[in-house]
ROMAR-527348 format. One record per atom (N, C-alpha, C, CB): residue in one letter; x, y, z. Coordinates in steps of 0.001 Angstrom, whole numbers, plus 524288, in hexadecimal, padded with zeros to 5 digits. Glycine has a CB too. Layout:
<nodes>
AXYZ
...
</nodes>
This chain:
<nodes>
X7F5B07AC6382DD3
X7F32D7B10A83008
X7F3697B57882C16
X7F5D27B2B08353C
X7EEF17B7C982AC6
X7EEEC7BC2282714
X7F0C87C112829CA
X7E96C7BCF3824BB
X7F38A7C451826DF
X7F5A67C928828FA
X7F4B37CD8D82518
X7FB8B7C89B82A35
X7F29B7D1E0826EE
X7F2097D68C823BF
X7F5E77DA98825CE
X7EC437D8AC823DC
X7F9787DC2F8226A
X7FD5B7E022823C3
X7FC1B7E50C820AD
X8030C7DE2E8229E
X7FB317E9588235E
X7F9F67EE56820DD
X7FEAE7F1EB82155
X7F5067F0E98235C
X8005B7F41481CE3
X804F67F78081CCA
X803807FC9C81A1E
X809A87F4D3819EC
X803FE800DD81CEE
X803128060D81ABD
X808238092881ABB
X7FECD808F981DD8
X8081880D8E817EB
X80CA1810FC81802
X80CC0814AE81368
X8118B80DD38181C
X81011818A0813AC
X8107B81C7B80F82
X8137F81A7380ACA
X8130F8215A8118C
X8138B81D8880698
X8165781C1B801D3
X81C2681B79802F3
X8157B8203E7FD8A
X81E7B8176A800BD
X82415816A880141
X825CB8143E8065B
X826BC81BAA8009E
X82211812938098E
X823838103880E8E
X8252B80A8880DF8
X81EFC810978125A
X82442808518095E
X825B9802E080869
X821427FF1380918
X82A128015980BF3
X81C6A800FD80960
X817EC7FD9D80A64
X817917F8FF806AE
X81300800BC80A0F
X817F47FA0E801A2
X817057F5EB7FDCF
X81B327F1B67FE0B
X816C57F8307F858
X820237F3457FDD2
X824697EF727FDE4
X824677EC4D802E6
X829AB7F22A7FD3C
X823B17EEFB80746
X823C37EC5480C53
X81F0A7E8C080CE3
X823E27F052810CC
X81A747EAA880B82
X815B17E78980C22
X815D37E2AE808AD
X810DB7EAD380ADA
X817BA7E33D803EA
X818257DEB380070
X81BBE7DA91802BF
X81A247E05D7FB0A
X8202A7DC3E804CE
X823EF7D87F806D7
X821F67D60380BE6
X829377DB27807C4
X81F737D91380F2A
X81D257D6DC813E8
X819057D2CA81274
X81AB57DB3781759
X815BA7D41080EB3
X811B77D05C80CF4
X814337CB6E80AC4
X80E2C7D2E0808D3
X818487CC14807B2
X81AE17C7868055A
X81D167C3E98098E
X81F487C949801A7
X81FB27C63580D5C
X822277C3058116B
X81E387C059814F3
X825BC7C654814A8
X819AC7C2D1815A4
X815B07C08881905
X811D37BD1B8160D
X812C57C4CC81BD2
X812517BCF0810E0
X80EB27B9D980DC4
X809447BC2880D82
X80E617B47780FE5
X809047C16880DCB
X804017C41980DAD
X8031A7C6A480862
X803B97C83281204
X7FE3F7C81580757
X7FD077CB2C802B0
X7FF147D0B780380
X7F7007CB3580190
X7FF7C7D39B7FF38
X801597D8FE7FF76
X7FD8E7DC717FC73
X807007D97D7FD38
X7FB907E0837FF09
X7F7E27E4157FC85
X7FA0D7E9997FCA2
X7F27F7E3E27FF36
X7FB0F7EBB97F7F5
X7FCF17F1167F75A
X7F8387F4887F63E
X801237F1897F2DD
X7F6257F70B7FA48
X7F1737FA287F980
X7F2977FF2B7F67D
X7EEFA7FB757FEBA
X7F7748010D7F6C6
X7F8DA805A07F3B1
X7F858804917EDE6
X7FE5B8075A7F4F3
X7F9937FFB87EC4F
X7F9027FE447E6D2
X7F34B7FE7B7E522
X7FB3C7F8CB7E5E0
X7EFBE7FD9F7E8C4
X7EA337FDE97E775
X7E8A4803897E637
X7E6DA7FBC27EBF6
X7EAB78073E7E92F
X7E9A980CC47E801
X7EC2680E537E2D2
X7EBB6810507EC6F
X7F0C080C597E1CD
X7F35280D757DCD8
X7F03080B277D84F
X7F8EF80B487DCD7
X7EE4A806677D908
X7EB31803E87D4EB
X7E628806EA7D3F8
X7E9F47FE367D65B
X7E3CB808E17D826
X7DF0880BFB7D792
X7E021811087D49B
X7DCAC80D367DCF0
X7E4A78135F7D5AF
X7E62C8181F7D2E3
X7E6FE816F77CD1D
X7EB2C81A7B7D543
X7E9BE812BE7CC03
X7EAAF811217C692
X7E573810347C3CF
X7EE2280C157C65D
X7E1D380DA77C66F
X7DCBE80C707C427
X7D9B98116D7C2E3
X7D991808FC7C7DD
X7D9C9815217C67E
X7D70881A157C58C
X7D94681CDF7C0C7
X7D76281DA97CA64
X7DE7181CFD7C061
X7E0E681F877BBE5
X7DFAF81C927B6E1
X7E6D581FEB7BCAF
X7DFB8817677B738
X7DE89814247B2AA
X7D8EB8150B7B0CB
X7DF6080E517B3FB
X7D56B815EE7B48E
X7CFE4816D27B34E
X7CEB581C9B7B25A
X7CC71814C37B7BA
X7D2C881FCE7B276
X7D257825797B191
X7CEB48280D7B58D
X7D0588268C7AC00
X7CF1B826407BA5D
X7CC308289E7BEAE
X7CF8B82CF07C104
X7CAAC824737C2EF
X7CDAF831C77C133
X7D0C88360A7C374
X7D1B7835127C947
X7CE0183B5C7C29F
X7D696835307CADF
X7D7CB8341E7D057
X7D5D8838687D3F7
X7DD9C8336F7D107
X7D46683CDA7D1BC
X7D23C841237D4D5
X7CC67840817D5DD
X7D335846477D21A
X7C9FF83CC97D32D
X7C46883BD27D3CB
X7C3B08377B7D7D8
X7C1CE83A4E7CE6F
X7C322838FE7DCC4
X7C2E3835377E0FD
X7BEC5831067E05D
X7C1FB837F47E5E4
X7B9D3832637DF4F
X7B5D082E657DEAF
X7B6E782AAC7DA21
X7B094830F87DDEB
X7B90582CBA7D5D4
X7BA35829677D153
X7BE9F8259C7D29D
X7BBAF82CC17CC8E
X7C2848277B7D57B
X7C6D1824167D71F
X7C4BA81FBC7DA9E
X7CB18827437DA04
X7C17A821267DE60
X7BF4E81D3C7E1EA
X7BC1B8192C7DEEF
X7BBEA81FDC7E617
X7B91281AF37DB1B
X7B5F3817537D7FE
X7B96F813A67D4D7
X7B24B81A577D455
X7BDAF815C77D2A6
X7C1478128B7CF9B
X7C3E780E7B7D311
X7C56B815F47CCEA
X7C554810067D7CB
X7C7E280C617DB62
X7C42A808027DCF1
X7C9D880F437E044
X7BF3B809427DDA1
X7BB72805277DEFA
X7BAF78011D7DAA4
X7B6168078C7E01A
X7BBF1802B27D5C9
X7BB997FF1D7D15D
X7C0E57FCCB7CFD7
X7B941801E87CCBA
X7C4FC7FE1F7D2B7
X7CA4F7FC7C7D15E
X7CACC7F6877D133
X7CE3A7FEBE7D54D
X7CC127F43F7CC97
X7CC9E7EE8D7CC21
X7D2267ECDA7CDA8
X7CB5B7ECBE7C67C
X7D3327ECE87D2BA
X7D87B7EC2F7D4CD
X7D92E7E6CB7D72D
X7D9B27F0587D8E0
X7DD9B7E4597D5F3
X7DF177DF647D862
X7E49A7DFF97DA84
X7DEBC7DABB7D469
X7E54B7DEA07DF8A
X7EA647DF107E210
X7ECAE7D9A37E2E8
X7E9F27E2057E751
X7F15F7D8BE7E0C9
X7F4357D3E97E1D7
X7F7687D49D7E6C4
X7F7BF7D25E7DD2B
X7F6E57D11A7EA96
X7F9137D1FB7EFCB
X7FDAC7CE6B7F131
X7F4DF7D14A7F3C2
X7FFFB7CBDB7ED56
X804B07C8C87EE4D
X8093E7CC947EF12
X805CD7C4DE7E9AE
X80BC57CCA07F3A6
X80FF87D0637F485
X8149E7CFAC7F0D8
X811D07D0017FA0E
X815337CB047EEA3
X8197A7CA197EAF4
X818657CC9F7E5AC
X81A627C4407EA41
X813827CDEB7E4A3
X812217D0527DFA0
X80CC37D2B27DFC5
X8126B7CC5B7DB44
X80BEE7D6B67E2EF
X806C17D92E7E332
X805557DBA97DDFB
X806987DD527E78E
X800597DB757DCA9
X7FE927DD957D7A8
X7F9F67E1457D880
X7FD097D9227D3E1
X7F94C7E4C17D4B1
X7F4E37E85F7D4B0
X7F28E7E8277CF33
X7F69A7EE277D640
X7EDAC7E6787CED5
X7EB217E5BF7C9CB
X7E6117E8D77C9A8
X7EA157DFE97C8BA
X7E5567EBD37C58A
X7E08A7EED27C4CE
X7DE1B7ED357BF9E
X7E1A17F4D77C4F3
X7D9537EB4F7BFDD
X7D67E7E9827BB34
X7D9C97E59D7B81D
X7D4FC7EE2F7B7B3
X7DC747E22B7BAE4
X7DF9E7DE2C7B86C
X7E4F37DFF57B68F
X7DCC47DC077B402
X7E6427E4D27B771
X7EB447E6FA7B5A3
X7EEFE7E7B77BA37
X7EA6D7EC3A7B2C8
X7F3BB7E5BF7B9B2
X7F7B47E6687BDBB
X7F9947EC147BDA2
X7FC5F7E2877BCE5
X7F8807EEEE7C1E4
X7F9FB7F4727C218
X7FE437F5697C625
X7F5347F7D37C355
X800E87F14A7C7A5
X804F07F1BD7CBAB
X809117F5C97CA77
X807817EC9A7CC73
X80AB27F6177C597
X80E9D7FA017C40D
X80C177FF4C7C315
X8118E7F8387BF22
X8078A7FF517C0A2
X804F68043B7BF39
X803A78078E7C3F6
X80007803217BC2C
X802628051A7C859
X800CC808287CCEE
X8056C80A667CFE7
X7FD92804CF7D090
X80A2E809167CE4D
X80EDB80B187D0FB
X8114E80FB07CE17
X812E4806C27D197
X80EC6811997CA11
X810F4815F87C721
X8108881B077CA40
X80E2B8168C7C1DA
X813AF81EDB7C8A7
X81399823EF7CB49
X80E37826707CACD
X817D0827957C8FF
X80B96825B17C65A
X8066B828037C5A7
X802A0826187C9D5
X8044B826C07C034
X8029B820FF7CAD0
X7FF1C81EE77CECC
X800D2820BA7D432
X7FEF7818E47CE90
X805E2820AA7D53A
X807DC822497DA58
X8065D827E87DB96
X80DC8821AE7DA90
X8065782B2F7D7A0
X80538830B37D87B
X7FF63831DB7D8E8
X80789833E27D421
X7FC1282E077D786
X7F66C82F0E7D75E
X7F34182B897DB00
X7F47582E677D1DD
X7F5BD827B87DD63
X7F2DE823ED7E080
X7F0448265D7E548
X7F67A81F9E7E233
X7F26282A9E7E75A
X7F00382D067EBF0
X7EA7482EE97EAE4
X7F3558318B7EDC6
X7E93F830287E5F7
X7E3EF831DB7E4AB
X7DFF982D8B7E5D0
X7E39A8337C7DEE5
X7E198828AE7E523
X7DE2C824467E668
X7DEA0822EC7EC31
X7DF8981F787E304
X7E3658230C7EE3D
X7E443821877F3AC
X7E196825297F78C
X7EA058215E7F4CD
X7E0B082A0E7F5F9
X7DE1682DC07F97B
X7D83582E367F86F
X7E09A833157F8FA
X7D64282B137F4D6
X7D0A782AF07F3B8
X7CE2B827287F7AA
X7CF868292F7EDD6
X7CB1D8292E7FB42
X7C92B826017FF93
X7C5AB8218B7FDCB
X7C63C829628035B
X7C2888226A7F9C0
X7BF2E81E347F7CF
X7C26C819F07F52A
X7BB19820627F3F8
X7C67681B917F24B
X7C9F3817B97EFE4
X7CCDE814AC7F41C
X7CDDD81A6F7EC28
X7CE9D8175E7F832
X7D14B814C07FC88
X7CDB3810BB7FF14
X7D327818C9800A2
X7C8CF812297FFC1
X7C51F80E8F80233
X7C47E809987FEF0
X7BFCD81138802F4
X7C42680A387F9C6
X7C389805AD7F658
X7C867802467F660
X7C2528076D7F0C4
X7CCF3804B27F5E6
X7D1C28019D7F5D9
X7D2C07FF2D7FB35
X7D66F805077F436
X7D14E801EE7FF56
X7D1C87FFA880489
X7CE5B7FAE08052B
X7D069803A7808A6
X7C9AA7FB13802FF
X7C6277F68880324
X7C8A57F1E980067
X7C0DA7F7D580099
X7CAF47F2DB7FBE2
X7CD7C7EE997F8FE
X7D2377EC827FBF4
X7CF267F0777F388
X7D51F7F00D7FE69
X7D9B87EE608015C
X7D8307EAE5805F3
X7DCC47F32180354
X7D40A7EC5D808B2
X7D2417E91A80D0D
X7D0837E3BC80B24
X7CDC57EBCB80FF8
X7CE047E39D8069D
X7CC4A7DE9B80473
X7D0F67DB2880307
X7C8D57DF807FF9C
X7D4FB7DD85800C3
X7D9A97DA897FF5E
X7DC767D88A8043A
X7DD617DDE57FC19
X7DCD17DBCE80834
X7DF597DA2F80D11
X7DC5C7D5B180F97
X7DFC07DED1810E2
X7D7327D61F80FBD
X7D4027D1FF81208
X7D4857CCED80EEC
X7CE457D3B38124B
X7D4D07CD5E809C1
X7D55C7C8B28067E
X7DA727C5DD807B8
X7D5277CA26800A9
X7DEAC7C8CF80890
X7E3AE7C652809BB
X7E3ED7C46A80F5E
X7E8267CA1A808AF
X7E0F27C6CB812C2
X7E0CB7C4F28182A
X7DE1B7BFA981893
X7DE047C8E981BA2
X7DA417BEC481537
X7D72D7B9F88158F
X7D8797B5EF8115C
X7D1827BB4A8153D
X7DB407B78480D49
X7DC747B3E480909
X7DFCA7B69A804FA
X7D76C7B1C180686
X7DDAF7B73180044
X7E06E7BA297FC3D
X7E5A77B7DB7FAAD
X7E13E7BF977FE0D
X7E8F97BB357F86C
X7EE137B96D7F689
X7F1607B7217FAEF
X7F1007BDEF7F3F6
X7F10B7B96E7FF8D
X7F45A7B7C0803E8
X7F25A7B2D78069B
X7F4CB7BC16807D7
X7EDD57B0F1804EC
X7EBA37AC5D8077E
X7E9CC7AD7C80D05
X7EF957A80E80796
X7E8BA7B26080E10
X7E6D17B3D181339
X7EB117B53681718
X7E3AC7AF8181560
X7EFEE7B5A081544
X7F42F7B701818DD
X7F4197BCC681A3A
X7F9757B5968167E
X7F22C7C0078168E
X7F1D57C596817B6
X7F4627C8F58139C
X7F43E7C6B181CE0
X7F5447CDDF814F9
X7F6FD7D1AC81116
X7FA027D611813BB
X7F2497D3E380E09
X7FDB37D835810E2
X800327DD248124C
X7FDEC7E13E80EA6
X806657DCD9811E0
X7FB1D7E4FF810D2
X7F8B87E92580DBC
X7FB5F7EE4680F07
X7F2C47E97D80EC3
X7FCFD7F11B80AFF
X7FFC37F60880BFB
X7FD277FA9180937
X805727F59D80A3E
X7FD7F7FF2A80BA0
X7FB2B803CE8095C
X7FBD18088180CE6
X7F575802E48083E
X7F79780B8980D74
X7F7C38103A810B5
X7F3A28103981500
X7F7168150380D58
X7EF8C80D1681461
X7EB7080D0A81853
X7E9E480784819D9
X7E6B380FFA8165F
X7ED74803CF81928
X7EC347FE5B81A50
X7EBCE7FD8382031
X7F05A7FAB0817F6
X7EF5A7FFDD8232A
X7EF6B7FF03828D4
X7EAEE801B182BA3
X7F480800E682B12
X7E89A8059182925
X7E4B0808BB82BD8
X7DF328085682999
X7E65580E4482BC5
X7DEB48078C82476
X7D993807A8821EA
X7D82A8026881F84
X7D97480BDA81DB9
X7DBAF8004281C61
X7DA737FB7B8197E
X7DA9F7F6B181D05
X7DE3A7FAC8814EF
X7DEC67F62982023
X7DF557F18482379
X7E12E7F310828E8
X7E32E7ED9382105
X7DE157F62D82BB6
X7DFBD7F7D4830F2
X7E0087F351834D4
X7DC0A7FBEE83301
X7DDB57EECE8337D
X7DDDA7EA3B836DA
X7E1ED7E6428350A
X7D87F7E7B18370C
X7E5A17E7F0831C0
X7E9BF7E46882FEB
X7ECD57E2478348C
X7ED707E73D82C0E
X7EEEF7DD90833E6
X7F1EE7DB218381B
X7F6E07DE3683951
X7F3557D585836AB
X7F92A7E07383543
X7FDF57E386835D4
X7FD387E897832CD
X802E57E06F833D3
X7FE5E7ED0783555
X7FDDE7F213832B6
X802F97F5148334B
X7F9357F544834FA
X805247F6B382ED7
X80A407F94082EC0
X809F47FE5582BB5
X80E687F59F82C5B
X80C468026882DD7
X80D298073582AE6
X812EB8074782971
X80B9180C3B82E1F
X81405806B182466
X81964806B282280
X81AAF80C2D82099
X81A308029481E0E
X81E7B80E9C8230A
X81FAD813FF821BE
X82589814AE820DD
X81DC2817AA82611
X827088195581F1F
X82C8281AC281E68
X82CAC820A781DD8
X82F04817F081986
X83144822F581ECE
X831888289F81E40
X8313F82A238187C
X8369582AC4820C0
X8302E82F2481790
X82F34830EC81238
X833D382FF980EA1
X82DDC836A981236
X83890830DF81084
X83D3A8302A80D3E
X83DB382A8180B70
X84231831CC8103F
X83CD6826DA80F0A
X83D3A8215380DA5
X8390081FCD809C7
X83CDC81DE881285
X8344C821D680A92
X82FF98206D80719
X830C7822998019E
X82ACE8226780951
X832A3827748014F
X833B6829CA7FC31
X837F0826BC7F951
X8355D82F897FCCE
X83C14825567FC16
X84066822847F99C
X83E9981D337F795
X844F0821D27FD7B
X83B7681A7F7FAA3
X83998815587F8FD
X83631815BB7F423
X8368D812BA7FD65
X83297819687F426
X82F24819DA7EFAA
X8322781BAB7EAD8
X82AA881D9E7F0DD
X8360381F147EB84
X8392D820D77E717
X83C3081C497E4B2
X83CFB8252A7E8CF
X83E65818F47E7FA
X84143814687E5F0
X83D8C810A57E334
X844308118E7EA64
X838DC810197E55C
X834FA80C937E309
X8333A80E807DDAF
X8303D80C077E6A4
X832338139B7DD42
X83000815C87D876
X83434817407D488
X82CB481A847D9B6
X8388E819887D663
X83C8881BB37D2E0
X841B1818B47D2E8
X83D8F821457D44E
X84236814FB7D66E
X84703811F27D6AA
X84B85814B67D955
X8489C8107A7D156
X84A8B8194F7DB71
X84E9181C4B7DE2E
X84BFB81FE97E216
X851FE81F6E7DA4E
X84EFA821967E5FD
X84CE0825587E9BE
X8500D82A617E9B1
X84CD0822FE7EF43
X851D582BE57E4EA
X8549D830D87E47A
X850B38355A7E4FB
X857A68312C7DF33
X852BA83A247E4F2
X84F7883EB97E5F4
X84AF683F2F7E216
X852C5843A17E5C1
X84C0683E347DD18
X847EF83EA87D924
X843A483AA27DA03
X84A3E83E087D3AE
X84533835DA7DB55
X8415E831B97DC3D
X83E19832E17E115
X8441A82C6C7DCD0
X84097834F17E526
X83DBA8364F7E9E6
X839B283A927E8D2
X84185838187EE2E
X83B4B83E6D7E5BC
X837B9842B07E46F
X8331B840AD7E140
X83A9A846FF7E168
X8343083D277DD99
X8300B83B107DA43
X82C4E8378E7DD46
X832668380C7D5BD
X82E268356F7E191
X82B07831C47E4A1
X827EA8346B7E8F2
X82E8482DAA7E6FA
X8297B839127EA66
X8272C83B9D7EEF6
X8213983C037EE8E
X82982841087EFA8
X81F3D83D5D7E9F6
X8199483DFF7E970
X816BE838EA7EA9C
X8182F83FE57E3F2
X818D7834887E8AE
X8164982F837E97C
X8160782E0A7EF38
X8191782B4D7E678
X819FD82FA87F236
X81A4E82E147F7AD
X817C3832147FB49
X81FF882D447F93C
X819D1836DB7FB3B
X8181283ACA7FEFA
X8129F83CC47FDC4
X81BD783F507FF12
X811A783E377F8D6
X80C8F840597F77C
X8084883C437F7FF
X80CA3842857F1F9
X80955837767F649
X805468337B7F6AB
X804038324D7FC61
X806F982E797F3D6
X807FB8320B7FFAB
X806EC8311780530
X8039D8357C8077D
X80C0E830888083E
X804D183A45805F3
X801C983EB9807ED
X7FC2483E6B8061D
X8043B843E680625
X7FB5683D0180127
X7F60183C827FF18
X7F30083832801ED
X7F62483B617F930
X7F56E833A780247
X7F2B382F2B80482
X7F1AF82FD080A57
X7F5D082A3E80390
X7F506832D380CF5
X7F4538338A81297
X7EF81836D2813DD
X7F92783616814EE
X7ED168391E80FD5
X7E84483C0C810CE
X7E3A28386E811CB
X7E71283FA080C31
X7E4238336B81058
X7DFBE82FD181110
X7E10F82B2481482
X7DDE382DE580BD6
X7E61282A44815AE
X7E789825D7818F3
X7ECA58270681BB7
X7E802820CD815AC
X7ED2B8252182093
X7F1F7825DD82398
X7F56A8210C822F0
X7F0B9826DD8297D
X7FA01821CD820AD
X7FD8981D5D81FE2
X8032481EB88216D
X7FD5F81B9781A2F
X803DD822EB8245E
X809208246B825F8
X809DC8242982BDD
X80A56829DD8240E
X805948236D82EBA
X805D0822BD83461
X802CB81DCC835B9
X8038D8279D83758
X8053781A69838C8
X802C98156983A0F
X7FE088161E83D8B
X806B4811D583CB4
X7F9D18136C83C38
X7F5338134F83F8C
X7F64180FC784439
X7F0548116983C76
X7F2CD80FED84811
X7F36B80C9284CA3
X7F3AD806DA84AF6
X7EEE580D6D85088
X7F7798040D84D16
X7F80C7FE8984BE8
X7FB2F7FD5784704
X7F2DD7FC2E84B67
X7FCE48016484438
X80000800A783F7C
X805CB8015D840D9
X7FE488049383B16
X809027FDAD83F2C
X80E997FDCA84055
X81175800CC83C15
X810D27F831840D3
X814A08049883D9D
X817AA807A6839DC
X81CFF8051A838EE
X8185A80D5383BD0
X81E5A80477833F0
X82391802AE83268
X825F5806F982F0F
X8235D7FD4A82F60
X82A2880950830EA
X82CD180D8382E16
X8315780B1F82B0A
X82ECE811E4831E9
X830F980B72825DD
X834DE808F182280
X838F980CB882072
X832328065881DF8
X8392F81173822A9
X83CC181575820A2
X8425E8137F8203B
X83C9481A4882418
X8441D810A582431
X8498180ED982465
X849F6808F882361
X84BDF8102D829AB
X845D4806A38214E
X845CC8010382068
X845CB7FFC181AA0
X841197FE8482306
X848627FB8B81925
X847F17F9B9813C1
X843357F61881366
X84D137F6DE811EE
X8424C7F3FA80EC6
X83D9D7F0C680DF1
X83D847EC1E811A1
X83D577EEE380845
X841D17E940811F5
X841F37E49481536
X841007E5E681AF2
X8472C7E1C881498
X843497EA1981CC7
X8428F7EBA982238
X83CE97ED4A82348
X846467F02382398
X83A807EFDE81F7D
X835117F1908202E
X831697ECE182029
X8337B7F57481BDC
X8325F7E93581C92
X82F417E46781C77
X82FB87E190821B4
X831077E0C6817EB
X834787E13D823B8
X835507DE97828BC
X8325F7E15682D1E
X83B2B7DE5982A07
X8324B7E68082CF8
X82F8D7E97A83109
X829AF7E86F830DE
X8309C7EF5C83068
X8277B7E84782C2D
X821DB7E74182BB0
X8209C7E19B82D2E
X81FF97E8638260F
X823F07DDF682B84
X8231A7D87F82D03
X8234D7D7DC832EC
X827327D4F482A6D
X8268E7DAF283585
X826D87DAB083B37
X821C37DC9A83DAD
X82B797DDEF83D3C
X81F777E0AD83B59
X81A6C7E29383D42
X816517DE4A83CAC
X818B97E79483A45
X8165F7DBA08382F
X812A47D7618374A
X8137F7D2F983B38
X813237D546831AA
X818677D18A83C05
X819A07CD4983FAA
X817AE7CE9484523
X81F8B7CC3983FC6
X818AF7D34F846E4
X817087D4D584C29
X811137D4E384C9D
X819417DA3D84D92
X80E727D6738485D
X808B97D68B84880
X8067A7D10A848AF
X806917D976843C0
X809487CD5384659
X8076F7C7E78463B
X808B87C4EB84B3B
X809C97C51484198
X80C617C6E984E61
X80E0D7C43785314
X80A497C54E8578F
X8139B7C5DA85491
X807FA7C13C859B7
X8044B7C22285E0E
X807067C4C286299
X801D17BCF585FE0
X8044A7C87D864FB
X806777CB478696E
X805D57C7FE86E5C
X803CF7D0A986A17
X809F87C7E587174
X809D97C4E687655
X806417C78687A47
X80F657C451878A1
</nodes>
């Protein structure tokens, strides 16, 4: 039985780590849609497209030669044959990706590609038709509102800042938290102008990971999937 699991949430909520592990345990593909926005940002900068020029950004995104590897054990992001998995995680990309993420025409194009990738994994693709766990900010509401399972993964601001600081700087001391705040708080504020990802829509299950470690959060999401798959009496 194919299963599409949609996971949304703010920065630092644990979406990527949790979604990858859930996909791995269920034998599903894994799609990091945030990486697609990062790759689009990298491409625009590589092509010297000003991120302030909305129409030019949208045009560049439409031509983006992007390939997403969806194996949860080793997801890849390739642009024009070049592995950009590390390049798109730099502070420069993190600080500028909202310019692409808030471009409505660029969002429409990337959303179209995301739906195509999800449909490919639902019917065949890498997963052999078993399905996919797709994570981002508008998967539950815009990209895959008809997903079999829809989860909003959230956490309080302190927990999210600490997680991202440890991920980026290897520590969550005061300096690291301060350096990380822009990536988390400001980006969420920017992106929330075009999509709602902090309050669950109707039919979306909220999982709050503030007091949970990775294993506990994975277990909570797997429980949501299990309950969704269990026929109601």
